[in-house]
C-alpha positions in Angstrom: 4.6 50.5 -42.7 5.8 47.3 -41.2 9.1 45.6 -42.2 7.1 43.0 -44.1 5.2 45.6 -46.0 8.4 47.4 -46.9 10.0 44.2 -48.3 6.9 43.3 -50.3 6.7 46.9 -51.7 10.3 46.6 -52.9 9.6 43.3 -54.5 6.6 44.8 -56.4 8.7 47.7 -57.6 11.4 45.4 -58.8 8.9 43.4 -60.8 7.0 46.4 -62.1 8.4 46.0 -65.7 7.9 42.3 -66.0 5.3 41.5 -68.6 2.0 40.0 -67.3 1.9 36.2 -67.4 5.7 35.8 -67.5 6.9 33.1 -65.1 10.3 32.3 -63.7 11.1 29.8 -66.3 10.3 32.1 -69.2 13.5 34.2 -68.9 16.3 31.8 -68.0 19.3 33.4 -66.3 22.4 33.3 -68.5 25.1 31.1 -66.9 27.9 31.8 -69.3 30.6 32.3 -66.5 33.8 30.3 -66.7 33.7 26.8 -65.2 37.4 26.2 -65.5 39.9 28.8 -64.2 43.3 28.6 -65.7 45.1 25.6 -67.2 46.3 23.6 -64.2 47.2 20.0 -64.6 45.5 17.3 -62.6 48.5 17.1 -60.3 48.6 20.9 -59.8 44.9 20.9 -58.9 45.5 18.3 -56.2 48.4 20.3 -54.9 46.2 23.4 -54.8 43.6 21.5 -52.8 46.2 20.4 -50.3 47.5 24.0 -50.0 44.1 25.5 -49.4 43.0 22.8 -47.0 46.1 23.6 -44.9 45.4 27.4 -45.2 42.0 26.7 -43.5 43.8 24.8 -40.7 42.8 21.3 -41.8 45.6 18.7 -41.3 46.4 17.1 -44.6 47.8 13.6 -45.0 48.6 11.5 -48.1 48.3 7.8 -48.5 47.8 4.9 -50.9 45.4 2.1 -50.4 47.9 -0.1 -48.6 48.9 2.6 -46.1 45.4 3.9 -45.4 44.3 1.6 -42.6 47.6 2.0 -40.6 47.4 5.8 -41.1 43.9 6.0 -39.8 44.9 3.8 -36.8 47.8 6.1 -36.1 45.7 9.3 -36.3 43.2 7.9 -33.9 45.9 6.7 -31.5 47.6 10.1 -31.5 44.3 11.6 -30.3 43.7 8.9 -27.8 40.4 8.1 -29.5 38.5 5.1 -28.1 35.4 5.4 -30.2 34.7 6.1 -33.9 31.4 6.8 -35.7 31.4 5.0 -39.1 28.8 5.4 -41.9 27.1 2.2 -43.1 28.7 2.2 -46.5 32.2 2.9 -45.4 34.9 0.5 -46.5 35.3 -1.8 -43.5 39.0 -2.1 -44.1 39.6 1.6 -43.4 39.2 1.5 -39.6 40.3 -2.1 -39.3 43.7 -1.3 -37.8 42.4 1.3 -35.4 41.4 -1.0 -32.5 38.8 1.5 -31.4 35.1 0.8 -30.7 33.1 1.4 -33.9 29.8 3.2 -33.4 27.3 2.8 -36.3 25.5 5.7 -37.8 22.0 5.2 -36.6 18.8 7.3 -36.9 18.2 6.8 -33.2 21.5 8.3 -32.1 21.0 11.5 -30.1 23.3 14.5 -30.2 24.2 13.7 -26.6 25.3 10.2 -27.6 27.3 11.5 -30.6 29.0 14.1 -28.4 30.4 11.2 -26.4 32.1 9.7 -29.4 35.7 10.7 -29.9 36.0 10.8 -33.7 34.2 10.2 -37.0 35.5 8.7 -40.3 33.9 9.4 -43.7 34.5 9.6 -47.4 33.3 12.6 -49.4 31.3 13.5 -52.5 33.7 16.0 -54.1 36.6 18.3 -53.1 37.1 21.8 -54.5 40.7 22.9 -55.0 40.3 26.6 -55.4 38.3 27.0 -52.2 39.8 24.2 -50.1 36.3 22.8 -49.6 35.1 19.2 -48.9 31.5 18.5 -49.8 29.5 15.7 -48.2 26.2 14.6 -49.6 25.1 12.0 -47.1 26.2 9.2 -49.4 26.8 5.6 -48.1 30.4 6.3 -47.0 29.5 9.7 -45.4 26.4 9.0 -43.4 24.0 11.4 -41.8 25.0 15.1 -41.7 25.0 15.2 -37.9 27.7 12.6 -37.4 30.2 15.1 -38.9 28.9 18.1 -36.9 28.8 16.7 -33.3 32.0 14.7 -32.7 35.1 16.9 -32.1 37.4 15.1 -34.6 36.6 14.3 -38.2 38.8 12.3 -40.5 37.7 12.6 -44.2 39.1 10.5 -47.0 39.3 12.1 -50.4 40.1 9.9 -53.4 42.5 11.7 -55.7 42.4 12.7 -58.4 38.9 11.6 -59.4 37.0 13.3 -56.5 38.9 16.5 -56.9 37.8 19.4 -59.1 39.2 22.9 -59.6 36.3 25.2 -59.1 32.8 25.4 -57.6 31.1 25.5 -61.1 32.9 22.2 -61.8 31.6 20.7 -58.5 28.0 21.6 -58.9 27.1 19.1 -61.7 28.4 16.3 -59.5 26.0 17.2 -56.7 22.3 16.7 -56.4 20.3 19.7 -54.9 17.9 17.1 -53.5 20.5 15.7 -51.1 21.6 17.2 -47.8 24.9 18.9 -48.7 27.5 19.9 -46.2 30.3 22.2 -47.4 33.3 22.1 -45.2 36.2 24.5 -45.5 38.5 23.7 -42.6 37.5 23.0 -39.0 34.4 24.7 -37.5 35.4 28.2 -36.5 34.0 31.6 -35.7 35.4 35.0 -34.6 33.9 37.6 -32.3 33.9 41.4 -32.9 37.5 41.5 -31.6 38.5 38.8 -34.1 39.3 36.2 -31.4 39.0 32.9 -33.3 37.2 30.0 -31.6 37.2 26.6 -33.2 34.6 23.8 -32.6 31.6 25.9 -32.2 29.3 24.2 -34.7 31.3 21.3 -35.8 34.5 19.4 -35.2 37.4 21.3 -33.7 39.9 19.2 -35.7 39.6 18.2 -39.4 42.1 15.8 -40.9 41.9 15.1 -44.6 43.6 12.1 -46.1 44.3 12.4 -49.9 44.0 8.8 -51.0 45.8 8.1 -54.3 43.6 6.1 -56.7 45.0 2.9 -58.0 47.2 3.7 -60.9 47.1 7.5 -60.1 
């Protein structure tokens, strides 16, 4: 018996007691798990996000609207960045103080061209406090998925508190399964069998997250 035959045989055995004619939509799966875990305040949820982002070796900064452009300019200068990929819908004021060459997110850009860019700046779709995860959905301020996977330095702006949720179940209703979702928990990293950690294997080596306070927050 081939591996394929064995897998199919197991599927048939698992479905042996399913009544004939019953389809996937006839017996919906109960989704009665908890969506909210605990009773954190909004401020505590934001603090948990910052803590878990740092645990995953992301570098966390805080800013208000007035300080955002100077902060982005400083972060890029500290890395010696000379070029920056920007999505088409990104607020033009964000990189205005950087003085670097802005590279638009284009469909024609090749991985080789993106590899020559120093940094990328994006917004996000949602941030999950309990897992320290940033989710991108290729929205106007996030651009194509590849622009956050090839350059070595990613600055991601999270608007707090309205883009921050506590748990994964709270995040899912905000996301469309029809969009290309990228879930980021810290810089790209992997470990070999001896647990030697290597960063930057399949994404940016450095992730900096700016928690941007909403007006009036």
